[in-house]
A tleap script that builds the chain and sets N, CA, C and O, in Angstrom:
source leaprc.protein.ff14SB
mol = sequence {
  NMET PRO HIE SER GLY ASN ARG LEU ASP LEU
  ILE GLY GLU ASP ASP LYS PHE PHE ASN LEU
  HIE LEU ILE MET ALA PHE ASN PHE ILE LEU
  ASN LEU ALA GLY ARG ILE PRO LEU SER CVAL
}
set mol.1.N position { -155.973 -3.239 91.872 }
set mol.1.CA position { -156.744 -2.404 90.937 }
set mol.1.C position { -156.711 -3.059 89.556 }
set mol.1.O position { -155.632 -3.323 89.028 }
set mol.2.N position { -157.861 -3.321 88.975 }
set mol.2.CA position { -157.906 -4.006 87.671 }
set mol.2.C position { -157.377 -3.113 86.552 }
set mol.2.O position { -157.689 -1.924 86.490 }
set mol.3.N position { -156.582 -3.698 85.681 }
set mol.3.CA position { -156.036 -2.930 84.564 }
set mol.3.C position { -156.750 -3.341 83.286 }
set mol.3.O position { -156.528 -4.436 82.770 }
set mol.4.N position { -157.601 -2.470 82.781 }
set mol.4.CA position { -158.289 -2.745 81.520 }
set mol.4.C position { -158.084 -1.562 80.584 }
set mol.4.O position { -157.769 -0.461 81.037 }
set mol.5.N position { -158.258 -1.778 79.289 }
set mol.5.CA position { -158.030 -0.714 78.310 }
set mol.5.C position { -158.912 0.491 78.576 }
set mol.5.O position { -158.449 1.630 78.523 }
set mol.6.N position { -160.210 0.237 78.868 }
set mol.6.CA position { -161.131 1.346 79.080 }
set mol.6.C position { -160.730 2.175 80.293 }
set mol.6.O position { -160.773 3.405 80.262 }
set mol.7.N position { -160.338 1.482 81.364 }
set mol.7.CA position { -159.965 2.202 82.582 }
set mol.7.C position { -158.735 3.073 82.334 }
set mol.7.O position { -158.668 4.212 82.795 }
set mol.8.N position { -157.770 2.527 81.607 }
set mol.8.CA position { -156.566 3.305 81.311 }
set mol.8.C position { -156.917 4.522 80.460 }
set mol.8.O position { -156.357 5.601 80.654 }
set mol.9.N position { -157.848 4.350 79.513 }
set mol.9.CA position { -158.256 5.474 78.675 }
set mol.9.C position { -158.904 6.560 79.523 }
set mol.9.O position { -158.642 7.747 79.327 }
set mol.10.N position { -159.753 6.152 80.470 }
set mol.10.CA position { -160.420 7.134 81.325 }
set mol.10.C position { -159.402 7.866 82.187 }
set mol.10.O position { -159.493 9.080 82.369 }
set mol.11.N position { -158.436 7.128 82.716 }
set mol.11.CA position { -157.398 7.757 83.535 }
set mol.11.C position { -156.605 8.748 82.685 }
set mol.11.O position { -156.243 9.827 83.154 }
set mol.12.N position { -156.338 8.376 81.437 }
set mol.12.CA position { -155.612 9.269 80.541 }
set mol.12.C position { -156.375 10.567 80.327 }
set mol.12.O position { -155.781 11.646 80.344 }
set mol.13.N position { -157.684 10.473 80.126 }
set mol.13.CA position { -158.504 11.673 79.938 }
set mol.13.C position { -158.496 12.523 81.203 }
set mol.13.O position { -158.383 13.746 81.127 }
set mol.14.N position { -158.615 11.881 82.367 }
set mol.14.CA position { -158.599 12.625 83.626 }
set mol.14.C position { -157.269 13.346 83.795 }
set mol.14.O position { -157.232 14.484 84.264 }
set mol.15.N position { -156.177 12.688 83.416 }
set mol.15.CA position { -154.859 13.303 83.544 }
set mol.15.C position { -154.761 14.540 82.664 }
set mol.15.O position { -154.162 15.539 83.063 }
set mol.16.N position { -155.347 14.483 81.466 }
set mol.16.CA position { -155.300 15.640 80.572 }
set mol.16.C position { -155.999 16.830 81.217 }
set mol.16.O position { -155.451 17.932 81.248 }
set mol.17.N position { -157.209 16.611 81.733 }
set mol.17.CA position { -157.952 17.698 82.361 }
set mol.17.C position { -157.220 18.189 83.603 }
set mol.17.O position { -157.132 19.394 83.839 }
set mol.18.N position { -156.691 17.253 84.404 }
set mol.18.CA position { -155.992 17.616 85.634 }
set mol.18.C position { -154.762 18.454 85.312 }
set mol.18.O position { -154.515 19.474 85.957 }
set mol.19.N position { -153.991 18.024 84.313 }
set mol.19.CA position { -152.783 18.765 83.940 }
set mol.19.C position { -153.149 20.146 83.423 }
set mol.19.O position { -152.446 21.115 83.709 }
set mol.20.N position { -154.233 20.255 82.671 }
set mol.20.CA position { -154.661 21.543 82.143 }
set mol.20.C position { -154.983 22.499 83.279 }
set mol.20.O position { -154.530 23.643 83.276 }
set mol.21.N position { -155.766 22.038 84.254 }
set mol.21.CA position { -156.110 22.889 85.395 }
set mol.21.C position { -154.862 23.216 86.207 }
set mol.21.O position { -154.730 24.328 86.717 }
set mol.22.N position { -153.947 22.258 86.332 }
set mol.22.CA position { -152.720 22.474 87.095 }
set mol.22.C position { -151.885 23.570 86.442 }
set mol.22.O position { -151.353 24.443 87.128 }
set mol.23.N position { -151.768 23.524 85.114 }
set mol.23.CA position { -150.996 24.534 84.387 }
set mol.23.C position { -151.654 25.905 84.523 }
set mol.23.O position { -150.969 26.907 84.728 }
set mol.24.N position { -152.982 25.949 84.408 }
set mol.24.CA position { -153.697 27.222 84.539 }
set mol.24.C position { -153.494 27.806 85.931 }
set mol.24.O position { -153.234 29.001 86.074 }
set mol.25.N position { -153.612 26.967 86.958 }
set mol.25.CA position { -153.433 27.432 88.332 }
set mol.25.C position { -151.991 27.894 88.545 }
set mol.25.O position { -151.750 28.897 89.216 }
set mol.26.N position { -151.037 27.163 87.976 }
set mol.26.CA position { -149.628 27.511 88.133 }
set mol.26.C position { -149.344 28.870 87.499 }
set mol.26.O position { -148.650 29.698 88.089 }
set mol.27.N position { -149.879 29.104 86.299 }
set mol.27.CA position { -149.695 30.389 85.628 }
set mol.27.C position { -150.333 31.512 86.432 }
set mol.27.O position { -149.775 32.606 86.522 }
set mol.28.N position { -151.504 31.249 87.019 }
set mol.28.CA position { -152.199 32.252 87.823 }
set mol.28.C position { -151.355 32.639 89.029 }
set mol.28.O position { -151.222 33.819 89.354 }
set mol.29.N position { -150.783 31.627 89.694 }
set mol.29.CA position { -149.937 31.883 90.870 }
set mol.29.C position { -148.684 32.652 90.462 }
set mol.29.O position { -148.253 33.559 91.174 }
set mol.30.N position { -148.099 32.296 89.322 }
set mol.30.CA position { -146.905 33.005 88.856 }
set mol.30.C position { -147.238 34.470 88.578 }
set mol.30.O position { -146.444 35.355 88.897 }
set mol.31.N position { -148.396 34.730 87.989 }
set mol.31.CA position { -148.800 36.110 87.714 }
set mol.31.C position { -148.957 36.895 89.009 }
set mol.31.O position { -148.510 38.038 89.098 }
set mol.32.N position { -149.591 36.288 90.020 }
set mol.32.CA position { -149.749 36.963 91.308 }
set mol.32.C position { -148.391 37.215 91.944 }
set mol.32.O position { -148.142 38.300 92.468 }
set mol.33.N position { -147.511 36.221 91.901 }
set mol.33.CA position { -146.183 36.356 92.505 }
set mol.33.C position { -145.389 37.454 91.798 }
set mol.33.O position { -144.601 38.158 92.429 }
set mol.34.N position { -145.595 37.598 90.494 }
set mol.34.CA position { -144.880 38.623 89.736 }
set mol.34.C position { -145.357 40.022 90.086 }
set mol.34.O position { -144.581 40.975 90.013 }
set mol.35.N position { -146.627 40.161 90.467 }
set mol.35.CA position { -147.172 41.481 90.789 }
set mol.35.C position { -146.870 41.877 92.226 }
set mol.35.O position { -146.663 43.053 92.524 }
set mol.36.N position { -146.847 40.887 93.118 }
set mol.36.CA position { -146.620 41.189 94.530 }
set mol.36.C position { -145.125 41.113 94.837 }
set mol.36.O position { -144.516 40.056 94.671 }
set mol.37.N position { -144.527 42.216 95.283 }
set mol.37.CA position { -143.105 42.189 95.643 }
set mol.37.C position { -142.879 41.287 96.844 }
set mol.37.O position { -143.441 41.515 97.915 }
set mol.38.N position { -142.049 40.255 96.664 }
set mol.38.CA position { -141.802 39.317 97.758 }
set mol.38.C position { -140.730 39.876 98.681 }
set mol.38.O position { -139.593 40.098 98.265 }
set mol.39.N position { -141.102 40.102 99.943 }
set mol.39.CA position { -140.128 40.601 100.914 }
set mol.39.C position { -139.576 39.426 101.702 }
set mol.39.O position { -140.280 38.834 102.520 }
set mol.40.N position { -138.327 39.093 101.459 }
set mol.40.CA position { -137.715 37.949 102.147 }
set mol.40.C position { -136.896 38.458 103.323 }
set mol.40.O position { -136.292 37.664 104.044 }
savepdb mol mol.pdb
quit
C-alpha cells in the first residue's frame, strides 16, 4: 500500500468520522442497556 501525505490525511479524516459514529453507537447501546434490566 503506497504511503503518501494525501492518503494519510484522508485516512485520518475517515478515522475521525468512524470514531465519531463509533462513540455515538456506543453511547446508544449503553443507554439501551441501562434501560433494559439484564437478567443473567
